[in-house]
N, C-alpha and C positions, 0 to 999 in steps of 0.2 A: 549213699543218696545224696549227701552235699556234692561229689563229683559229679552226678546227674543234674542236680540243680543248677550248679556253677554253668555247665555246658550248655543247659536249657537257655540261660539268661545272655549268656555270650552269643548265642546263634540269634536271640530275640534282639539283641542290641546291634547285632550286624545288618539285620534286614531293615531297608530304608521305610520310613514311617510314609503311609498315603498322603500324596499331597493333595491338599485341596483345591479346586481350582481357582485361578485369580477372578476377582470381580469382571463381570461382563457386562456390555451395554446391549439393551434390547434390540431385536432384529431389524429395526429401521435404521439404525446408526451404522455405517461402515466408511471406510476410506473412501475418500472424494465425496462425501456428504454435503449438501448445501443446506445451513440453516437460516431461518428467517431474520432478516435485519429489523432492527427498530421494535422488536418485541421481546419480554421477558423469555429466555429460553428455559425450557424445561428439559431435563436429560434424565433419564431412569435406565433401570438394568437389574441384574441379579447378582447376588454374592452370597456368601455363607450366612445363613441367619444370624442376626445380632452382631454382624461384623461392620464397624465403623468404615466407611469409604470416603475419599477425598476426590472431587471432579475437577479437572482444570481445562480451561480454555482461553486463549489468547488474553492471559495475564490474570483472568477472574478465576476464584475458587469456591468451591463449596463443598459443605460435607453433610453426611447423613449416615443412618445405621439402617443396614438391612432389615426387615421386619421377619416375622417368624416364618413366613414363606419364601424367605431370600429376596425380595423385591425391595430396590430402593429408589429414592427420586430426589432430585435435587432442582432449585431454581438457580438461573444465572442471569446476571442483569443484561439488559438489550443491549445491543450491539451494533455497531455501523458496519455498513459493508466493506469487505475486505477479506485477506487471506493469502495464501493457504496458512492456515493455523493446525496445530496438534490437538485432539481431544483425548485425556486421559482420565481413567479411574484408577485408584490405587487403594491397597488395604493390605492388613496384615498376610493375606494368601498370595500378593503379587499384584501386577498392574496389566493393565490393557490401554494400549494406545491406537489411536486411529489417527491417519495423515490425510493431508491435503483436504483439510476442512476449509469450507467456504462461508462467509456470511453473505447474503444476497436475498434473492426472493424465490418463495417455493410456490409453486401452483400444484393443485390437486386435480386431476381430470378423471370423472368417472363416467359411467355409463354402460351402454351395451356394445354391440359389434362395431358400430361405426366409431366409437371412440378408441375401440381396441385395434381398429384398422391400422395396419403397420406402415411404415414408410417406404418399404420394399414393395409394396403392392400399390401404391400411390402413383397418380400421374407424375412422370418425371422421375421416377424411381431409377431409371437407368442413367440419369445425370449423376455427376458426381458432387456429393453432399459434402462440404468442407467441415473438417473438424473444428471444435471449438472448445478449448479448456475451460471455458465459462459458462458450457451448457453442460447440465448431469442429469440423468435421468434414472428412474428405478421402475420396474414392473412387478406389482405386486400380484404373488400366486392366485390364480382363480381357486378359491375353496368355499367352502360353507361351514358353517356351525350352527348349531340349535340354539345355543345360547353366547351371549355377549363375551367376548375373548379379550385378554388383556396384551395378549402376545400374538405376532404374526405365527401362522404355522410353520414357514419357513422364512429363515432370515432373508433379507435382500441384499443385494451389493449395488452399492451407487455405480453408475458407469459414466465415464467421460465420453461426449459425444465424438464420434471420429466416423470417417468415412465407411468404415467395417462396422461399427456398433450402431449406428443409428438405424440401421434397416428394421431393427426390433421394435424400436420406440414408436408409441402412437403416433400417426401422422398429423391429427389435426392439432394435438398438444404439442407436438416438436414444432411445427410451422408458427403456432402461436408464441410458443417460449422462444423461438429463433427471433422472431419480428421484436418482441418485448426487451430481450437481451440487447439487442442491437440500438433501441432506442433510449432504455435506461442506462445502459454501460454498468451493469452490475453481473455478477454471477447468478444464473438461473437454475434452479433444480426444478425438475417435474415429475410428477408420480402419477401413474396410470394404475387405476384400480377398477377394472372393468370386468363383464361378463357377458358374452354375445348371448342374445335371444332373451336376456332377463327383462323383467318386468319392475317398475319403479317400486312395487311394494317389496322386494327383496332387499333394497337399499336404505329402509327406514329402520329404526330401532324398534326393539319389541316395547319399549315402555312408550314410544310416540304413537304406534300403530294400534296399540290396544285402547287408546283414547277413541276410536271409530268404532260406534257399535258393531257394525258389519264385520270388524275383524277380530273383536275381544275373544270369542270361544275359541277361533283358529289360532290367535297368539296364545291363549293358555294351552291349547295341545302342542304347540311348539314348545312350550315350556316343560311339558310333561316328556316330551322327545329328549330334552336336556337331561331331565332329572332321572328319567326310569324309561329308558327306550323299548324294552320289552312291552311295558304296558302300554305306552303310546302306538307301538305297533299294533298290537292285538285289539286297542280300540278303532285304528284305522282299519283293519280288516273288518271288524264288525260295520262300520259305518259302509265300507263297500258292498257288504252282503247286503245290508237293508237297502242300498240304493238299487242293486240288482234285483231284490226281492219285489221294490216297489215299481219296477219297470218291465219284469219279465216273468211271467206267472209259472214259468218252469224252473226258476232259478233255484228254489229251495230244493226241488228233486234233484238238480244237478250237483248238489254237494258232494255226493259220492264220486263225481268225475275226477276230483282232486285228490283222492286218495290211492295210495299204491294198492288196495285191494280190488278196485274196481278193473272188471274185464273189458280191454278196449278192442279185443281181437276182432270184433265185427265192424270197427271203425275202417273207413278208408284211408289210404297212404296219400301223404300230402304231396301234392306237386307244385308246380309253379303257377299252374292255371287253376288251382282248387278254389280260390276266393276272388277269381276275376271280376265278376259282376256281383258280389256278395256285399253287402252292408248290415252291419248287425253283430250279434254275440257269436264267437267261435271257439272252439275248444282245440287245443293242442297237447299231445301227451307222448314222452317218449321214455326210455330208460337206459341207464349205465351201469355197467357191472363194475364195482370196485374191490380191490384188496382191502383186506385189515387196514394195511399201511395207508393206502391211498384215502380210505374212509376217514383216518385218524386225521391225515393232512388237508383233506378238502375243506375249503373255508368260503367257497363263492361260486355262484353260477352266471355265466356270461350269455347273452342270447343275442347281442348286435342290436340294431333297431327293430322295433316292432311300432306296428300302425294299427289304431293308436293309442288306447288305453288297456293296460294289461294288468292282471293280478297273476303271481306266480308262485306255485308252492313246490316244495320238495318233500316228498314222502309225506305228503298231507298236512306240511306247515307251510304257512304263507311267509315268504321270505323279501317279497316286496311288490312294488307295482310301479307303474308309469302313465303319462297321459300326453307326452310329445312325442310325434311319429318318428322326428328324426332323431330323437334322443338315444344313446345307447345304452341298453339294459346291462347292467353289472351289479348283482346282488350279493351283498354278504350271507353267508349262511352259518348259524350260529353252530357251536360245537356240539356234537352228538346226533345232529340231523342226518348225516350222511352215515349209512350203514354198509358193512361188509357185506358184498353180494350184490343184488338188484336193488337199484333205487329209480324212483319213477320222479321224472318233473311233467308238471302240468301246468298249463297257461291257459287263462280265460282272456280273450281279447275284444274290445268292441272296436270291430274293424270297418273300416271304409273301404270302397272298391281298390281291389288289389292290395288289400291291409294284411293284417297278420304278422307272420314272421317274414320281414320284408330284406333282412340281412343275408349274408352269404352263410352257407352251411359250415364252413370252417371258423366261422366268428363265434359258434356256440360251443360251449365247453365246462368244463369244471375247471375252477382254479384250486390250486392247493398252496399251503403255508412255505412248501420247499420250492416253488417257481414251476411246477408242472402245470400242462394244460391238457386235460383229459378230454377230447373230443367228443361229443354227442352224435357218434356216428350212425346209432341204430336209426332205422325209419320213424319219422313222426308220423303219428295218427292224427286225424282230425274229426271234428263233427261240428255241424252248424246248428246254432241255435235260433233264436228268434231273429226276423228281420226287422232291422229299424234303420233311420238316418236322421241325422241332427242330432243326436244324443251327445251329452259330454258329461263324464264324472268329474265331480269336483277333485282338484288334485289335494294332497296332502300338504299342509304348511311348510313343510320342508325338503318339498320335491322341485328341483331344478327342473325349468327356468322360471316357474310360476311360484315359486317360495317365497316365504314371507319373514323378511330380516335377516335372513341367513348369511347373505353377502355383506350388510352391514357389520353383523357379529364378528365374522372372520377377516373382513377387508378394509372395514372402515374404523371400528372401533379400537383395534390395537393400535390405531395412528394418533389415538387422543393424547394429549400433550405436545405434539409438533405443532408449529405455527404456520399459518399459509398466508399468502398474499391475496390470493384468490382462488376460487374454486370454479373449474368449467363443466358441465353436464350435457352429455350428448346421447339421449335416450327419448323412448316415447314410442318408437315403431312397435314394440310389443304390446303398447297400451292403447292402439288405435281401436276404436269401437267402444271405448270407455272414456270419452273424453270429460264428460261431466265429472266423472270420479277424479280424473288426472287432475282436474283444478283443485281440487282438494288435496290430492297427494302431494304435488310438487311443492306448494308451499309449506305442507308439513316436513317434505325432506329437505327443504333449504333451512327452516327453523331448527330442524334435528340437528344437521351437521353444524351449524353456528354454535349450537349448544354443547356439542360434544368437542368441538376446539375451542370452547370458552372464547368465541370471537363473535359477538353480535351483530356485528356490522361486518362480516366477512364478505367482499363482493363475489358474487355469484352468476356466471354467464351460463346462459341456457342457448344450445344450438337448436334453432327452430327446425322441424322436420323438413328435410328437402322434398322434391318432387319426385312421386314413384307410383306406376300403375297405370292403368289404361287413361288414353285421353278422352274427356268428356265433349261430347258434340254439342250439348244443350245442358243449361242448368241444373244441378240435381244435388243429391245428399252426397256428402263427402266425410267419411270416418277422419281421414287425413286432415282435411282443412279444419274440422272441429278442434283436433288436439292440437293444431298449430294455434289456433285461438287459444284454447285453454294455457298454451305457453306463455303467448303474449299477454293475456289478461294476468297471469301471474308476475309477470316482470313489470307491467304498468303498475301493479299495486304495492310493489316493493322497490324503494328507493336506493337499495345497494344491490340490486339486480339488473342484468343487462341481456340483451337478446342479439344472437348472430341470424340473420336471415338468409336463408340459403336457397329460397324458392326457385332460383335461376340456375341453380348447379346439379340439380338431381339427375339421375339417369332413369327413365321410365320402365325398363326392363330389369335394372340392378338395384337392389335396395341398400347397395354399398358404393354410393358415386366415389370415384377415385381422386376426384379434384379437392383433396383434403388441405392443399396448399392455400387455396382461397378460403375455405372454412377457417383456417388459422389465422389467416390475415384479418378476417373480420372480427374473429375473438379478440386478437390484439388489439384492434380499434376499440372495441368496447371498452377493454381493460385500460386503455390509455386514458379514456374518459372517466370511468368508473372508479379503477382501483389506484390510477395515478394523478386524477384530477386535472387533466389537461382539457384546454378550452375547446374542444372537438366535439361534434355530434357524435354519439356512440355506434350510429348506424345510419342507414338509408332512410328514405321518406317514409313516414307513417302519417295516416289519417289522423287528424285532429279535430274535426269539426265538420258537420254538414247543415246546409240550410236549403230552404226553398225559396227559388228565384222563378216567379211564373211560370212556365211550363217545364222547367229545369231544376235539376239539384245540383249544388256546387258544394264540392267537398274542399276543404282547406288542408294542406299538408305541412307537417314540420321537417327538420333535417333534410332539406331537398338541396343543401349546399349550393343556394343561389338560384336554383330554379328547376323545375321538372324536365325530363327528357323523355324522348320515345325513340325506339329502333324500328326501322323497317315500316314505319307509317308515322302520320301527323297525329295519329290517334292513339289512344291506349285500349289495348285489348283486354278483357277478362273483368269488366267492370257489370255488375247485374244491379237491377232495383227489383224487390220483393214485394209481394203482397202476401203477407202471411207465408205459407210455403210454397207459393208459387212465384217463381222469378224467372226474369228475361235477361238476355243481354242485351246491353244499350250503348249507344255510342257514346263515347268519353273523349272529351277535348281538353287536354292540359294546357294551361298557361301560367307561366309564372310558378307560383306554390298553389295554384288549384286545379282542380280537375271538374270541369262541367259535364255532367250527364244528361245530354240533350233529350228532352221530352219525357225525363224518367218521374217527373212531378205528378202523377196520376193520383185520381182517388183511390184510397185503399194502400196507397204504397207505405209500408211500416220499416224497411230497411233496406240498405244498401250493402253490397258486399263485393269484394275483389280477390282474384285468384283461389275463388272457392272450388277447389277441385283436389282429386288425389295428384294427378300432375298437370297443371295447367301451364299452358302457353303464357309468357308474360313479357311486356316490353318498356314497363315505367321505371325508370332509374332517376336518381339524384344527378344534378352536375358533376358530382365527383364519383359516378359510375357505380352506386350502391344500388341494388334492388328494392322497390316500395316493398312493404311489409302487406303480406295478405290479412285483410280484417273483415270483421261484419260490425255494421254500426246501424243503430236504431235511429230513425228520424224523431 
C-alpha cells in the first residue's frame, strides 16, 4: 500500500500544474493603439480574481486588484503626445505587453452605412493612398446585445494605415483623420462603430431611452430579452398574434396553419409568380426529414430575405420574426424543437407585391451545430389570406435594424473608459419621416455618449444628410429637408457640436455618395474650429436673420468667408417664401453677406426656406467655396 501511495505521489508531482493565464487587457487595447493625450487615462482588463496587477506606460505605473469577476481597472496620469511606448500589465501569473503605443488624439466615428462606407469604394479609391505610421484605426465588429456590455464581443486589432490596409477604413472618418493629423502633427487613432441601415434609437443607452414615455415599455421588453429570452420571445409572439387578430378576421382560425398536424395537401405549390400582384397576408409551409443525429444537432433555420414582415414556426414553435424586406432571416431554434422524422416549417408573411420568400431556394435550409446545411428542398406550399396594403407590424425592440439600444449595448458601452478628442456622427437616412422625433433623439444621443465617456464637453460633429431622391419641380413637403433641419437645430443649441453641410455632393440615385473625401474635409474643418479652437468658421454660410424691406425680404448670413458667391447664375436658386403651408420659389439676389428675396414680403408670408427638398439643386457658396446650409426661418 505504501509503495502504491508513493508511486501515486511521484506521478502527481511529475505532472505540471495548470498554468493560470497572465493578466490581459480589454479588447479595445492592442499593439499600435492610440491613447488620448491630455486626459487622465483609464486602462482595464481581466486577471485571476483577487490577483494584484501593475500597469506601466511611458514611465507611469498604477496598481489594482482584480475583483471577484476577474476585472481590474487603473488610472494613469494625463500624458503629452508622443511614442512609441509599451503598455504592460503584470501580476503573479505573468505579464502581457503591448507595443508601438502612441499618445495622440482619438476620434469615434459612428452611424449607419455612409459612415461605414469604406475607402476602397469611395471616389479616388484607385489612387494610391500613402501610408502613415501616425494614423491608426480599428473597426468595431457589428453586433447587438439586449443588455449593456462591459466587453467587446470580439477583441479588435489597431491597424496602422498603409496603402493596403486603408481600404477597409471608414472613408469619411479616414479623410477627416488624415486632414487633422496633417494640421495637428500628432498621432491620430480613429474608431469606426457603425451598422448600415440602423436607426438612431439603436445607438442610445437603455437608461436614456427609457426616459421617453413612448419607449419605456419597449425598453422594458428589451430588458426581459436580456434576463429571460424565452419569456420575452413568448411575449413577442403573443403581441404578434394580437396584432394579426386586430387586423385580420381570419387570423385566429389560421392558428392551426402553423402546426405540423395541419394538412396542407390542398394548398398550391409556390412558384416565382405566386405573389406577383398580391399585397397582404400569405402563408408558406414545407417539411424536411431529419435523422436522429441531424435532429439532435439542428439549431437554426435559414430563410434568406423575406418581404416584408414574417413570423416563422418550426413544428408549431415560433422561432423568430422580422420586419425589413432586405434583412436575411436566420433564426436560432431551441434544442428539442427539431425531431427525428418529419419537421414542418411554417411562415406567415405580410407581403408587398412580389413579396414573400424573395431569396433563392438554395439559401433556405437547416443549420446544425456540426456545420451541416440541410437544404429545404421539398416543395413549398402557400395560401393567401387577407388582402391589405400600407400595414406595418411594429418591430421587436431587439430586431435589427430598428432595434432599441442594442448597438449601444454591444458597440459603444464597451468603449466606456476610453477618452476621445471628438465624436463624428453620420446617420439619419433611416429616420427620415420622423424629423420631429429625431430632434429629441439626437440631443439625447449626444448627451448619452458624453455621459458614457465622462466627457461632458466632448466635441460632437454631425454630418448633415446629403441630397438623395427625386428632383422637386415645385416647392413641397420633404422628409429629408425636415431631417436636415432637425440636425441643424440640434447643433445650433449645443455649443460643443458642429455641422458638416453636404447638400451639394449627394447622388440623387444613390443613397451612398462616394465623395467621402469632401465630407472628411468638412468634418476636419469643423473639428479645427470646435475641438482645436482655431479661429476659423466651422463651415459655410448660415442664415442668421431675416427682415422686411419694402416689398422684399432680406436675409443676413454668417460664415460667408468675406462674401457670398453663386455659380452658373447671378442669382441664388432654391429660395422659397411661404404663407403657411403654401410656398413658392422667389428670385434671390446675393450681395456681400445678404440675400434679397425680391417681392417676397407679401401679406401672409410666415417664413422662408432654402434648399427645401430631398435632392435640391444649389449654387450658393461662401467665398472659400463652402455651400450654404439649408434652412427654414420664421419671420
